[in-house]
C-alpha positions as CSV (number, residue, x, y, z in Angstrom):
1,G,15.2,-16.4,-16.6
2,I,15.3,-13.8,-14.1
3,V,13.0,-11.4,-12.5
4,T,13.6,-7.9,-11.7
5,N,11.7,-5.7,-9.5
6,L,11.4,-2.4,-10.9
7,E,9.5,1.0,-9.8
8,K,9.4,3.7,-12.8
9,A,11.5,6.3,-11.3
10,E,11.1,10.0,-11.8
11,P,12.3,13.8,-10.7
12,A,9.9,14.9,-7.7
13,S,9.6,18.7,-10.1
14,E,11.7,19.9,-13.1
15,K,14.3,21.4,-10.4
16,E,18.2,20.4,-11.4
17,E,18.9,18.7,-7.8
18,D,15.3,16.3,-8.2
19,H,17.0,15.3,-11.9
20,K,19.6,14.3,-10.3
21,A,17.9,12.7,-7.0
22,F,16.1,11.2,-9.6
23,D,19.0,9.9,-11.5
24,I,20.9,8.4,-8.2
25,G,17.2,7.0,-7.1
26,D,16.9,5.1,-10.8
27,A,20.1,3.3,-10.1
28,L,19.6,2.6,-7.4
29,F,16.0,1.0,-7.6
30,N,16.8,0.1,-11.5
31,R,19.8,0.4,-13.4
32,W,21.6,-1.5,-10.9
33,F,20.2,-4.4,-11.6
34,L,19.3,-4.4,-15.1
35,G,23.0,-3.0,-16.6
36,G,24.2,-5.3,-14.2
37,V,22.8,-8.6,-15.4
38,Y,21.9,-7.5,-18.9
39,K,24.7,-5.1,-19.0
40,G,27.8,-6.3,-17.4
41,Q,27.5,-3.0,-16.0
42,Y,27.1,-1.7,-13.0
43,P,25.9,2.5,-13.0
44,Q,28.7,5.2,-12.7
45,V,26.9,7.2,-10.4
46,L,26.6,4.7,-7.8
47,T,30.0,3.4,-8.3
48,D,31.7,6.6,-7.6
49,I,29.5,7.0,-4.4
50,L,30.3,2.7,-3.6
51,Q,34.1,2.4,-5.2
52,K,35.8,2.6,-2.0
53,Y,33.2,-0.1,-0.2
54,L,33.3,-2.4,-3.1
55,P,35.1,-5.8,-3.4
56,V,38.5,-5.3,-5.0
57,D,38.2,-6.1,-8.9
58,Y,34.6,-6.6,-8.8
59,E,34.2,-5.8,-12.8
60,K,35.6,-9.5,-12.9
61,D,32.1,-10.7,-11.6
62,M,30.4,-9.4,-14.1
63,A,30.9,-12.3,-17.0
64,I,28.7,-14.7,-14.2
65,V,26.9,-11.6,-13.1
66,S,25.2,-11.1,-16.9
67,R,25.1,-14.7,-17.6
68,P,22.6,-15.7,-21.3
69,L,18.5,-15.6,-20.2
70,D,15.8,-16.9,-22.2
71,W,13.4,-14.7,-20.5
72,A,13.2,-12.0,-18.8
73,G,10.5,-10.8,-15.1
74,I,10.2,-8.0,-14.1
75,N,7.8,-6.9,-11.2
76,Y,6.0,-4.0,-11.1
77,Y,3.7,-2.1,-9.0
78,S,4.0,1.6,-8.3
79,R,6.3,5.3,-9.3
80,G,9.6,6.1,-7.4
81,L,9.1,10.2,-7.2
82,Y,13.2,11.1,-5.8
83,A,14.4,15.0,-4.5
84,W,17.3,15.7,-3.4
85,D,17.8,16.3,0.4
86,A,20.9,17.7,1.0
87,D,20.9,16.4,4.7
88,R,22.2,12.5,3.5
89,P,25.9,12.8,1.9
90,A,26.2,9.8,1.4
91,F,22.8,9.3,-1.1
92,P,21.3,12.6,-1.1
93,V,17.5,11.2,-2.0
94,R,14.5,11.1,-0.7
95,Q,11.1,9.7,-2.3
96,V,7.8,11.8,-1.8
97,K,4.6,11.4,-2.1
98,G,3.3,12.2,-4.9
99,N,-1.4,13.3,-5.6
100,L,-2.1,9.9,-7.7
101,P,-4.2,7.6,-6.0
102,T,-3.5,4.7,-4.2
103,N,-4.4,0.9,-2.7
104,D,-4.2,0.7,0.6
105,L,-1.0,0.2,1.6
106,G,-0.6,3.9,0.2
107,W,1.4,2.7,-3.4
108,E,0.2,5.0,-6.3
109,I,-1.3,3.7,-9.7
110,Y,-0.1,4.5,-12.6
111,P,0.0,1.9,-15.2
112,K,2.0,4.2,-17.8
113,G,4.5,3.3,-15.6
114,L,4.2,-0.7,-16.4
115,T,4.6,0.4,-20.3
116,D,7.4,3.1,-19.7
117,L,9.7,0.6,-18.0
118,L,8.9,-2.4,-20.4
119,V,9.4,-0.1,-23.6
120,R,12.6,0.5,-22.0
121,V,13.6,-2.9,-21.0
122,S,13.4,-4.5,-24.3
123,R,15.0,-0.8,-26.3
124,E,17.8,-0.3,-24.0
125,Y,18.7,-3.6,-22.3
126,T,17.5,-7.5,-23.7
127,K,15.7,-8.4,-26.9
128,L,14.4,-11.3,-24.8
129,P,10.9,-12.2,-24.2
130,I,9.4,-10.2,-21.2
131,Y,7.3,-12.1,-19.1
132,V,5.5,-9.7,-16.0
133,T,6.2,-11.8,-13.2
134,E,4.3,-10.0,-10.7
135,N,1.1,-6.8,-10.9
136,G,-1.3,-5.9,-8.7
137,M,-3.7,-4.7,-5.9
138,S,-3.9,-4.7,-2.6
139,E,-7.4,-3.5,-2.2
140,T,-10.1,-4.4,0.2
141,N,-12.8,-2.8,-2.7
142,D,-12.7,-5.7,-5.8
143,E,-14.1,-3.4,-7.8
144,R,-10.9,-0.8,-7.8
145,R,-9.1,-3.9,-8.8
146,V,-10.9,-5.0,-11.5
147,E,-10.4,-1.2,-13.0
148,F,-6.6,-1.8,-12.0
149,Y,-6.7,-5.2,-13.9
150,D,-8.2,-3.2,-17.0
151,M,-6.1,-0.6,-17.2
152,H,-2.3,-2.2,-16.8
153,L,-3.1,-4.8,-18.9
154,K,-4.1,-2.1,-21.1
155,A,-0.4,-0.8,-20.1
156,V,0.7,-4.2,-21.5
157,L,-0.9,-3.9,-24.9
158,D,0.3,-0.4,-25.3
159,A,3.9,-1.7,-24.7
160,Q,3.2,-4.3,-27.1
161,A,1.8,-1.8,-29.7
162,Q,5.8,0.7,-28.7
163,G,7.4,-2.5,-30.1
164,A,8.2,-5.1,-26.2
165,D,7.7,-8.4,-26.3
166,V,6.1,-9.0,-23.7
167,R,4.7,-13.1,-24.1
168,G,2.8,-13.4,-20.3
169,Y,1.7,-11.2,-17.9
170,F,0.7,-13.2,-14.4
171,A,-1.4,-11.3,-11.6
172,W,-0.3,-11.1,-7.7
173,S,-2.0,-12.9,-6.4
174,L,-3.9,-16.3,-7.1
175,L,-4.7,-15.9,-3.2
176,D,-4.7,-13.4,-0.7
177,N,-1.6,-14.3,1.3
178,Y,0.6,-13.5,4.2
179,E,2.4,-10.0,2.4
180,W,5.4,-9.4,4.0
181,A,5.9,-6.3,6.4
182,E,2.3,-6.3,6.2
183,G,1.8,-9.9,6.8
184,Y,-2.2,-10.8,6.9
185,S,-3.5,-7.5,7.2
186,S,-2.9,-6.5,3.4
187,R,-4.9,-8.4,0.4
188,F,-3.7,-9.1,-3.4
189,G,-5.4,-11.6,-3.8
190,I,-8.2,-12.9,-7.2
191,V,-9.4,-14.9,-4.8
192,H,-10.4,-14.1,-0.7
193,V,-9.1,-16.3,1.8
194,D,-11.3,-16.5,5.6
195,Y,-7.4,-17.4,7.4
196,E,-9.4,-19.3,10.6
197,T,-11.4,-21.5,8.1
198,Q,-8.7,-21.3,5.1
199,K,-12.1,-21.4,3.2
200,R,-11.6,-19.6,-0.5
201,T,-13.5,-17.3,-2.6
202,P,-13.4,-16.3,-5.7
203,K,-13.8,-12.1,-6.3
204,G,-16.0,-10.3,-8.7
205,S,-11.3,-9.7,-10.1
206,Y,-11.5,-13.4,-10.8
207,R,-14.8,-13.6,-12.8
208,A,-13.3,-11.1,-14.9
209,F,-10.0,-12.8,-15.3
210,Q,-12.7,-15.6,-16.1
211,G,-14.2,-13.4,-18.7
212,M,-11.6,-12.0,-20.7
213,L,-9.8,-15.2,-20.7
214,H,-13.1,-16.8,-22.7
215,N,-13.5,-13.7,-24.7
216,T,-16.3,-13.3,-23.1
217,R,-15.2,-9.4,-20.8
């Protein structure tokens, strides 16, 4: 299988130019990978821009890029809002902030985006079994994390009800850990880690998951 890290791309407004920006942004973040892996083709809106930089006969690689798989993995955290920016001639787009609640990294909390992506991938790209391989929330207020998981697991059920063959869901993450550019300042874990002593302490979100799995919550 393979994991693709996706976002729910949307136009920043109903303006025609923002819809054009969304088309490019969605192609950059989502369709380049989904199209390459599952259809053996890249989105034309990008190949038109990148044509002179692409390797000669790159199309011949697509048979290798799109080899048969057994399952499809999706990582999902938030959405991207795209606006047209004429001051950027190569890729005339920029991401703008939305008005939804955010986690402590400023990422918007958007459960519907997970439903939309799961349904989109299952309808437009592959009938393979789908696994949500990462989904979670950087947050010190663990009650908000419990609510986050409640909403996103409901989003998975909504996608299944619309025909998406979702077989599993993995919370990111089990433990607080070193998170890319954020280092140890960002805590995604459902188990707290004291970095000085390495002591592990289950959080309320851990107990909520435990209750869900045992059908007591």
